[in-house]
C-alpha positions as CSV (number, residue, x, y, z in Angstrom):
1,X,101.7,-38.4,58.1
2,X,100.8,-42.1,58.5
3,X,103.4,-44.3,56.8
4,X,102.0,-47.0,54.5
5,X,103.0,-50.5,55.4
6,X,104.7,-51.8,52.2
7,X,107.6,-50.3,50.2
8,X,105.5,-50.0,47.1
9,X,102.7,-48.2,48.9
10,X,105.2,-45.9,50.6
11,X,106.9,-45.0,47.3
12,X,103.5,-44.2,45.7
13,X,102.6,-42.0,48.7
14,X,105.9,-40.2,48.3
15,X,105.2,-39.5,44.6
16,X,101.8,-38.2,45.5
17,X,103.4,-35.6,47.9
18,X,104.9,-33.9,44.9
19,X,101.5,-32.4,44.1
20,X,101.4,-30.7,47.5
21,X,105.1,-29.7,47.7
22,X,106.8,-30.0,44.3
23,X,110.5,-31.0,44.4
24,X,111.4,-27.7,42.8
25,X,109.7,-25.8,45.7
26,X,112.7,-26.6,47.9
27,X,114.7,-24.0,46.0
28,X,112.7,-21.3,47.7
29,X,114.2,-19.6,50.8
30,X,111.8,-17.5,52.9
31,X,111.8,-16.7,56.6
32,X,110.8,-13.7,58.7
33,X,113.3,-11.1,59.7
34,X,115.4,-12.3,62.7
35,X,118.4,-11.2,64.6
36,X,121.0,-14.0,64.3
37,X,123.0,-12.5,67.2
38,X,119.9,-12.6,69.4
39,X,119.6,-16.3,68.8
40,X,123.2,-16.8,69.8
41,X,122.7,-14.7,72.9
42,X,119.6,-16.7,73.9
43,X,121.6,-20.0,73.6
44,X,124.4,-18.4,75.7
45,X,122.1,-17.7,78.7
46,X,122.2,-21.3,80.0
47,X,125.8,-21.8,79.3
48,X,128.9,-21.4,81.5
49,X,129.4,-17.6,81.2
50,X,133.2,-17.6,81.4
51,X,133.3,-19.9,78.3
52,X,130.9,-17.8,76.2
53,X,133.8,-15.5,74.9
54,X,135.6,-18.7,73.8
55,X,132.5,-19.9,71.9
56,X,132.2,-16.6,70.1
57,X,135.9,-16.5,69.3
58,X,135.7,-20.0,67.7
59,X,132.7,-19.0,65.7
60,X,134.6,-16.0,64.3
61,X,137.4,-18.1,62.9
62,X,135.6,-18.3,59.5
63,X,132.1,-18.4,58.0
64,X,132.3,-22.2,58.0
65,X,133.2,-22.2,61.7
66,X,130.3,-19.9,62.3
67,X,128.0,-22.2,60.3
68,X,129.1,-25.1,62.5
69,X,127.9,-23.2,65.6
70,X,124.6,-22.0,64.3
71,X,122.4,-25.1,64.0
72,X,119.8,-23.1,66.0
73,X,119.6,-20.3,63.4
74,X,119.2,-22.7,60.6
75,X,116.5,-24.7,62.4
76,X,114.6,-21.4,62.9
77,X,114.9,-20.6,59.2
78,X,114.0,-24.2,58.0
79,X,110.9,-24.1,60.1
80,X,109.5,-21.4,57.8
81,X,110.3,-23.1,54.5
82,X,108.6,-25.7,52.3
83,X,108.4,-29.3,53.7
84,X,107.6,-32.7,52.2
85,X,105.6,-33.6,55.3
86,X,107.7,-36.7,56.0
87,X,109.6,-37.1,59.2
88,X,112.5,-39.4,60.2
89,X,114.9,-39.6,63.2
90,X,117.0,-36.7,62.0
91,X,120.5,-35.8,63.0
92,X,119.7,-32.1,63.3
93,X,123.3,-30.9,62.6
94,X,124.4,-33.0,59.6
95,X,127.1,-30.6,58.3
96,X,130.1,-32.1,56.6
97,X,132.4,-31.9,59.6
98,X,130.0,-34.0,61.7
99,X,130.9,-37.2,59.8
100,X,134.0,-39.1,60.7
101,X,135.8,-42.2,61.7
102,X,135.5,-44.2,65.0
103,X,136.0,-47.7,66.3
104,X,133.2,-50.3,66.1
105,X,132.9,-52.7,69.0
106,X,134.9,-55.2,66.9
107,X,137.7,-52.5,66.7
108,X,137.3,-51.9,63.0
109,X,137.5,-48.3,61.9
110,X,134.1,-47.3,60.4
111,X,132.8,-44.0,58.9
112,X,129.5,-42.5,60.0
113,X,127.7,-39.6,61.5
114,X,129.2,-38.6,64.8
115,X,127.2,-35.9,66.4
116,X,123.7,-36.3,67.8
117,X,123.2,-33.5,70.3
118,X,120.4,-32.0,68.2
119,X,118.8,-35.2,66.9
120,X,115.0,-35.3,66.9
121,X,111.9,-36.2,64.9
122,X,112.0,-33.8,62.0
123,X,111.7,-33.5,58.2
124,X,114.3,-35.6,56.4
125,X,115.1,-32.8,54.0
126,X,116.4,-30.5,56.8
127,X,119.4,-32.8,57.3
128,X,120.0,-32.8,53.5
129,X,119.9,-29.0,53.3
130,X,122.2,-28.7,56.3
131,X,124.7,-31.0,54.6
132,X,124.4,-29.3,51.1
133,X,124.9,-25.8,52.6
134,X,128.0,-26.9,54.5
135,X,129.5,-28.0,51.2
136,X,128.8,-24.6,49.7
137,X,130.0,-22.6,52.7
138,X,133.0,-24.8,53.2
139,X,133.8,-24.6,49.5
140,X,133.8,-20.8,49.6
141,X,136.1,-21.0,52.6
142,X,138.5,-23.1,50.6
143,X,138.5,-20.5,47.7
144,X,136.5,-22.7,45.3
145,X,134.6,-21.0,42.5
146,X,130.8,-20.6,42.6
147,X,130.5,-23.3,40.0
148,X,132.6,-25.7,42.0
149,X,130.7,-25.0,45.2
150,X,127.4,-25.6,43.4
151,X,128.7,-28.9,42.1
152,X,129.9,-30.0,45.6
153,X,126.4,-29.2,47.0
154,X,124.7,-31.0,44.1
155,X,126.8,-34.1,44.5
156,X,126.1,-34.3,48.3
157,X,122.3,-34.3,47.6
158,X,122.8,-36.7,44.7
159,X,124.7,-39.0,47.1
160,X,121.8,-38.9,49.5
161,X,119.2,-39.6,46.8
162,X,121.2,-42.5,45.3
163,X,122.1,-43.8,48.8
164,X,118.5,-44.0,49.7
165,X,117.7,-45.8,46.5
166,X,120.5,-48.3,47.3
167,X,119.4,-48.7,50.9
168,X,116.0,-50.0,49.8
169,X,117.5,-52.5,47.5
170,X,118.4,-54.3,50.7
171,X,116.1,-55.9,53.2
172,X,115.2,-54.2,56.4
173,X,117.7,-56.5,58.3
174,X,120.5,-55.8,55.8
175,X,119.8,-52.0,56.1
176,X,120.1,-52.3,59.8
177,X,123.4,-54.2,59.7
178,X,125.0,-52.2,56.8
179,X,128.0,-50.2,57.8
180,X,130.6,-48.1,55.8
181,X,134.1,-49.1,56.8
182,X,137.3,-47.7,55.3
183,X,137.7,-50.6,52.9
184,X,134.3,-49.6,51.4
185,X,135.4,-46.0,51.0
186,X,138.7,-46.5,49.2
187,X,137.2,-47.6,45.8
188,X,135.2,-44.3,45.7
189,X,138.4,-42.2,45.8
190,X,141.1,-41.5,43.4
191,X,144.7,-42.4,44.3
192,X,145.5,-39.1,46.2
193,X,142.2,-39.4,48.0
194,X,143.0,-42.9,49.1
195,X,146.3,-41.7,50.5
196,X,144.6,-39.0,52.5
197,X,142.1,-41.5,53.8
198,X,144.8,-43.9,54.9
199,X,146.6,-41.1,56.7
200,X,143.4,-40.2,58.5
201,X,142.8,-43.8,59.5
202,X,146.3,-44.2,60.9
203,X,145.8,-41.0,62.9
204,X,142.4,-42.3,64.2
205,X,143.9,-45.7,65.2
206,X,146.3,-43.9,67.5
207,X,143.6,-41.9,69.3
208,X,142.8,-44.3,72.1
209,X,142.4,-43.8,75.9
210,X,146.1,-44.7,76.3
211,X,147.2,-42.0,73.9
212,X,144.9,-39.4,75.5
213,X,146.2,-40.2,79.0
214,X,149.8,-39.9,77.9
215,X,149.0,-36.5,76.5
216,X,146.9,-34.9,79.2
217,X,147.9,-36.5,82.6
218,X,150.7,-36.4,85.1
219,X,151.6,-38.5,88.2
220,X,150.8,-36.6,91.4
221,X,152.9,-36.7,94.5
222,X,150.5,-39.2,96.1
223,X,151.2,-41.5,93.1
224,X,147.7,-41.1,91.5
225,X,147.2,-40.1,87.9
226,X,145.9,-36.6,87.5
227,X,144.7,-34.7,84.4
228,X,146.8,-31.5,83.8
229,X,144.9,-28.2,83.7
230,X,145.2,-26.4,80.4
231,X,142.7,-23.5,80.8
232,X,140.3,-22.5,79.3
233,X,140.1,-25.8,77.3
234,X,140.8,-28.3,80.2
235,X,140.5,-27.4,83.8
236,X,139.4,-28.8,87.2
237,X,136.3,-27.4,88.8
238,X,135.3,-27.2,92.4
239,X,131.6,-28.2,92.0
240,X,132.2,-31.7,93.2
241,X,134.9,-34.0,94.5
242,X,135.8,-37.3,92.8
243,X,134.3,-39.3,95.7
244,X,131.0,-37.5,95.2
245,X,130.8,-38.6,91.5
246,X,131.1,-42.3,92.3
247,X,127.3,-42.7,93.0
248,X,126.6,-40.9,89.7
249,X,129.0,-43.3,87.9
250,X,127.1,-46.2,89.4
251,X,123.8,-44.7,88.4
252,X,125.0,-44.3,84.8
253,X,126.3,-47.9,84.8
254,X,123.1,-49.5,86.1
255,X,120.9,-49.5,82.9
256,X,123.8,-50.5,80.5
257,X,124.1,-53.9,78.9
258,X,125.2,-56.6,81.4
259,X,128.6,-57.1,79.8
260,X,129.4,-53.4,79.7
261,X,128.2,-53.0,83.3
262,X,130.4,-55.9,84.4
263,X,133.4,-54.4,82.5
264,X,133.0,-51.0,84.1
265,X,132.7,-52.5,87.6
266,X,136.4,-53.2,87.3
267,X,137.3,-49.6,86.8
268,X,137.9,-46.9,89.5
269,X,137.2,-43.2,88.9
270,X,140.4,-41.3,89.7
271,X,139.9,-37.7,88.2
272,X,137.7,-35.5,86.2
273,X,137.9,-32.1,84.5
274,X,135.7,-29.7,82.5
275,X,136.6,-30.0,78.9
276,X,135.7,-27.6,76.1
277,X,134.7,-29.3,72.8
278,X,133.6,-28.3,69.3
279,X,132.2,-24.9,68.3
280,X,128.5,-25.0,68.9
281,X,128.9,-26.9,72.1
282,X,131.3,-24.5,73.8
283,X,129.9,-23.3,77.1
284,X,127.7,-26.4,77.7
285,X,128.7,-28.5,80.7
286,X,131.1,-31.2,79.3
287,X,133.5,-33.2,81.4
288,X,136.0,-36.0,80.8
289,X,136.4,-38.7,83.5
290,X,139.5,-40.7,83.9
291,X,139.1,-44.3,85.2
292,X,141.7,-46.9,85.8
293,X,141.4,-50.7,85.6
294,X,143.0,-53.4,87.9
295,X,146.3,-53.2,86.0
296,X,146.3,-49.4,85.8
297,X,144.8,-49.5,82.3
298,X,143.0,-46.2,81.5
299,X,139.5,-45.6,80.2
300,X,138.4,-42.0,79.4
301,X,134.7,-41.2,79.3
302,X,133.0,-38.0,78.2
303,X,129.9,-36.7,80.1
304,X,128.2,-34.0,78.1
305,X,125.1,-31.8,78.8
306,X,122.1,-32.6,76.8
307,X,119.7,-29.7,76.2
308,X,116.6,-29.5,74.1
309,X,117.3,-30.0,70.4
310,X,117.4,-26.8,68.4
311,X,114.9,-28.6,66.0
312,X,112.4,-28.4,68.9
313,X,113.5,-25.0,70.4
314,X,113.8,-23.1,67.1
315,X,112.4,-25.3,64.4
316,X,109.0,-26.1,66.0
317,X,109.5,-29.9,66.1
318,X,108.3,-32.2,68.9
319,X,110.6,-32.2,71.9
320,X,111.2,-36.0,71.5
321,X,111.9,-38.8,69.2
322,X,108.9,-40.5,67.6
323,X,106.5,-42.2,70.0
324,X,107.6,-45.6,71.2
325,X,111.4,-45.0,71.0
326,X,111.8,-43.3,74.3
327,X,109.3,-44.2,77.1
328,X,107.0,-41.4,78.0
329,X,107.0,-39.9,81.5
330,X,110.6,-41.0,82.3
331,X,113.4,-38.8,83.5
332,X,116.6,-38.2,81.6
333,X,114.5,-37.1,78.6
334,X,117.2,-35.2,76.7
335,X,120.0,-37.7,77.5
336,X,117.9,-40.6,76.5
337,X,117.0,-38.7,73.3
338,X,120.6,-38.2,72.3
339,X,121.6,-41.8,73.1
340,X,118.5,-43.3,71.4
341,X,119.2,-41.2,68.3
342,X,122.8,-42.2,68.1
343,X,121.9,-45.9,68.3
344,X,119.4,-45.5,65.6
345,X,121.4,-43.4,63.2
346,X,124.8,-45.0,63.6
347,X,125.5,-48.5,62.2
348,X,127.6,-49.4,65.2
349,X,127.4,-47.3,68.3
350,X,129.6,-46.9,71.4
351,X,128.8,-49.6,73.9
352,X,129.5,-47.1,76.7
353,X,126.6,-44.8,75.6
354,X,124.4,-43.9,78.6
355,X,122.5,-41.1,80.3
356,X,121.8,-39.6,83.7
357,X,120.4,-36.4,85.2
358,X,122.3,-34.5,87.9
359,X,121.3,-31.9,90.4
360,X,123.3,-28.7,89.7
361,X,122.2,-26.0,92.1
362,X,124.2,-23.3,90.4
363,X,122.1,-23.7,87.3
364,X,119.3,-21.2,87.4
365,X,115.8,-22.1,86.1
366,X,116.6,-25.7,85.4
367,X,118.7,-27.2,88.3
368,X,118.4,-30.8,87.2
369,X,120.5,-31.2,84.0
370,X,120.5,-34.1,81.6
371,X,123.8,-35.6,80.5
372,X,124.8,-38.4,78.1
373,X,128.0,-40.5,78.5
374,X,130.2,-42.0,75.9
375,X,133.8,-43.0,75.4
376,X,136.2,-40.2,74.7
377,X,138.3,-40.3,71.5
378,X,138.1,-44.1,70.8
379,X,139.8,-44.2,67.5
380,X,137.9,-41.1,66.5
381,X,139.2,-39.2,63.4
382,X,138.0,-36.5,61.1
383,X,138.9,-35.8,57.5
384,X,140.7,-32.5,57.4
385,X,138.8,-30.6,54.8
386,X,141.6,-28.1,54.2
387,X,143.8,-31.0,53.0
388,X,141.3,-32.0,50.3
389,X,141.4,-30.8,46.7
390,X,138.2,-29.5,45.1
391,X,137.5,-32.8,43.5
392,X,138.2,-34.7,46.7
393,X,135.9,-32.4,48.7
394,X,133.0,-33.1,46.3
395,X,133.6,-36.8,46.4
396,X,133.7,-36.7,50.2
397,X,130.4,-34.7,50.3
398,X,128.8,-37.3,48.1
399,X,130.0,-40.0,50.5
400,X,128.5,-38.1,53.4
401,X,125.2,-37.9,51.6
402,X,125.2,-41.7,51.1
403,X,125.9,-42.2,54.8
404,X,123.2,-39.8,55.8
405,X,120.8,-41.8,53.6
406,X,121.8,-45.0,55.4
407,X,121.0,-43.3,58.8
408,X,117.6,-42.1,57.6
409,X,116.7,-45.4,56.1
410,X,116.3,-46.8,59.6
411,X,113.1,-44.7,59.9
412,X,109.9,-45.8,58.2
413,X,109.4,-42.3,56.7
414,X,112.6,-42.7,54.6
415,X,110.8,-45.1,52.2
416,X,108.2,-42.4,51.5
417,X,111.1,-39.9,51.0
418,X,112.5,-42.3,48.4
419,X,109.3,-42.2,46.4
420,X,109.2,-38.4,46.7
421,X,112.8,-38.0,45.4
422,X,112.5,-40.4,42.5
423,X,115.5,-40.9,40.2
424,X,115.8,-37.5,38.5
425,X,118.0,-34.6,39.7
426,X,115.1,-32.2,40.2
427,X,115.4,-32.2,44.0
428,X,119.2,-32.3,43.9
429,X,119.4,-29.1,41.8
430,X,116.7,-27.3,43.8
431,X,118.5,-27.9,47.1
432,X,121.9,-26.9,45.6
433,X,120.3,-23.6,44.5
434,X,118.8,-23.3,48.0
435,X,122.3,-23.9,49.5
436,X,123.8,-21.2,47.4
437,X,121.2,-18.7,48.6
438,X,121.6,-19.8,52.2
439,X,125.4,-19.6,52.0
440,X,124.8,-15.8,51.3
441,X,122.7,-15.7,54.5
442,X,125.4,-17.4,56.5
443,X,127.9,-14.8,55.4
444,X,125.6,-12.0,56.3
445,X,124.9,-13.5,59.7
446,X,128.7,-13.9,60.2
447,X,129.2,-10.2,59.4
448,X,126.5,-9.4,62.0
449,X,128.4,-11.4,64.6
450,X,131.6,-9.6,63.8
451,X,129.8,-6.3,64.1
452,X,128.3,-7.3,67.5
453,X,131.8,-8.1,68.8
454,X,133.2,-4.9,67.5
455,X,130.5,-2.9,69.1
456,X,131.0,-4.6,72.5
457,X,127.6,-6.4,72.4
458,X,129.3,-9.8,72.7
459,X,132.7,-10.7,74.2
460,X,135.1,-12.8,72.1
461,X,138.2,-14.8,73.1
462,X,140.2,-15.7,70.0
463,X,142.8,-18.3,69.4
464,X,142.0,-20.7,72.3
């Protein structure tokens, strides 16, 4: 839809949308019959086949682990449900474990969304439903009662609604600059929650390139630093030599900001490995590159494959961000999409974010593959959900909802969404009920994957 220019007009347009799609309508869950295992198999076709069993094994750890790896299935299902008709730059995979801590360029530890592989132009409520359902599925995994799971989902949606309201109490410039650092989080938590946050921050501050290098490298006979193989998670590959990657590194560096480009010119690439990450990303081509500066100081970069967003592939959304954000007709479409979305949705993004495409002859059907680059584990940290009490998990979900609202508020469509939501809990309760029903679907799909492995339809490698 066309977004009205002013905030008042946008809010009025949002309220008018309730006539077409009432807020209570979001409780309805309806989609055609589909084989969830077939969707997983389809995604596996373009992945590194020797890592597919590891992906399946990680998804089988629990229904929540399965949920983390099935953004495609949920995008398919959301594509058949009610919609407000308002789009934003959406995360596409805004479950509760995709929020976390990382270092801002000023070396402050901030809290924000941290996964943008699936980001695209999509309905704002899809992200909210993904978050709310993660609270429900995660709550069940923790042994919470149905009433407690419902409350956790409800609070996450309320946090989003109230966060969007607060975002538009600020000017556009203030919304753009607003960030959530750890000092802002602490007042929202009770004493025991603050202690858990401080523990997580201390752990995150230790996760630097220097710490990574100490853990995963050794000194070779020729005196050069070399990453240690730990298959199947970390291993060298024979697809290229370090010397062959230097032109690719230079091509990545070229479009970066001048200061970052100059900084990287002082580093030399010394080693690289294939590195398995996450749950849903297992099997995609993901590498970590070790570089050393003039005094031997390390810098570790991650280079990760960027495929089409599941919102486009399975949800029917455009295969791009909104017009004007990524130049049309340019190469690196998927890498640019991920990088552009991260810069939009995060308050402070990694200065090393970049993109490139690479010729990979072993890849059938699509030999040129898009990649995006970023710093690896730069003070990155995640709240361990297993360590949170029921009350703490609910408060944490509410915080994630507020952070998601801040991210969406960078898109003009969010001001229409604000008017659509209003100040009542009608939408909150509808989505919490939707999340309860969809949590049942997740458990059924999880059982279907277990049956597929038991029958031999899919291979699984557990415990790696």
